[in-house]
N, C-alpha and C positions, 0 to 999 in steps of 0.2 A: 459572475463567472469562477468555476473551481477549476483550478490547475493540478493535474497530477503527474508528478514526475518520478518515475521509477528509476530505481538505482541498479545497476548492473555491472558485474566484475567477471572479465574472462568468459562472457555469455550466461551467467550465473546471477540471476535475479536475486537481491539480497534486501532490499527495503523499497521505501517511497516517501514522497513528501507531498502533501496535500494543502493547499493554499487557496484562501478566497471563498465567498459564498456563491453558491451557485446562481442564486436569483430566479430560480424558476417558480418559487412560490414564496409566500408569506414567511417571515420568521415562524418557525413553530409549526407551519404546515406545508413544508418544503420537501416534497415525497424523494426529489433527488438527493437532497442532503441527508435525508433520514438513510436511503439507501447506502450511501457512501460511508456513513456513520456506523451501520450496521456491520458493513462488510469490514471493515476495518476493525472494530472489536473482534469479530470472528477472527480474524487472522492473529491479532494479537493474543486472544485467549486459546485458540489453537495451539500455536506455537509455545506459550507457556505452560499449558495444561497437558495436551495430548503429547506434544513431543519435548516437554520438560527442559526446554531451552530458554535462555534469558533474550529478552527482548528489550532493545533500546529504543524507548520512545517518549515523546513529548507531545503534549496538546496544550496549544495556547487558544483558548477559546476567543479571547478578545482580538487577537490577531488572525484568527480563523485559520491556524497553521497546525498541522500534524505532521510529525516527522516518525518514521517506524524503520528500524533497522535491525536486522538480526546476523549476527557474524555465524552463527550455526549452518548457515546456507552455502557458506565459503569452504573450501577444500583446506586452506590454511588454518581455520579455526576449531573445524570437526573432522574428526577421523571417521565416523559413521556415515558412509555414503548413502545408505538408504535415509537417515533423517536429513542430510543436506538436500538430497533429490525432494523429499516431501516438502520441507520449508521452503525452497526455491520453488517449488510447483504450486504452493499456495500464492506466493508473489507472481507468477507467471500467470495463474488463473484469474487472479483480479485483475491484471494487467489486459488479459484478453475480454474479461467481462466488462471491464470500462471502455474498450474499445468497441464493444457491441453498442453501449450506451450512446457513445459520442454518435452513432449513426442518427438516434432519434434527438438527443440533446444537444446537438453541435454548438448551439447558441449558448451554452450554459456550463459545459464540461470540454476541457482540453487534456490530452494525455500526449506524455512523451517518455522516452527514454534516456537516460545519460549514462554512457560507459564511465564510469570512475571505480577507483579502488575503495574499499572500505577505510573510513577514517574515523 
């Protein structure tokens, strides 16, 4: 099962952590894993390229753990309100997309939110 924990501070989404293999299909042919990987890389690339913001991320393939955090989503790190909303909106969109996927893949995917300050 893949567990995705979203990070939120003051109601603002600023990152997430994904852990574990979904187990929906065989390694290399798991459509759920492929979807999660594609959406994760879309967020990283969009923040870095389209919004010209730094992304703090790590990918540990052996431990099947991905951590993504972006300070620019939070007002204490980014003055541009539009940029903050856009970046936080990406994370919120991913959160809602995954919740839709949980309806069909509930045995393979779990999603939660933790309200914690950026560290």
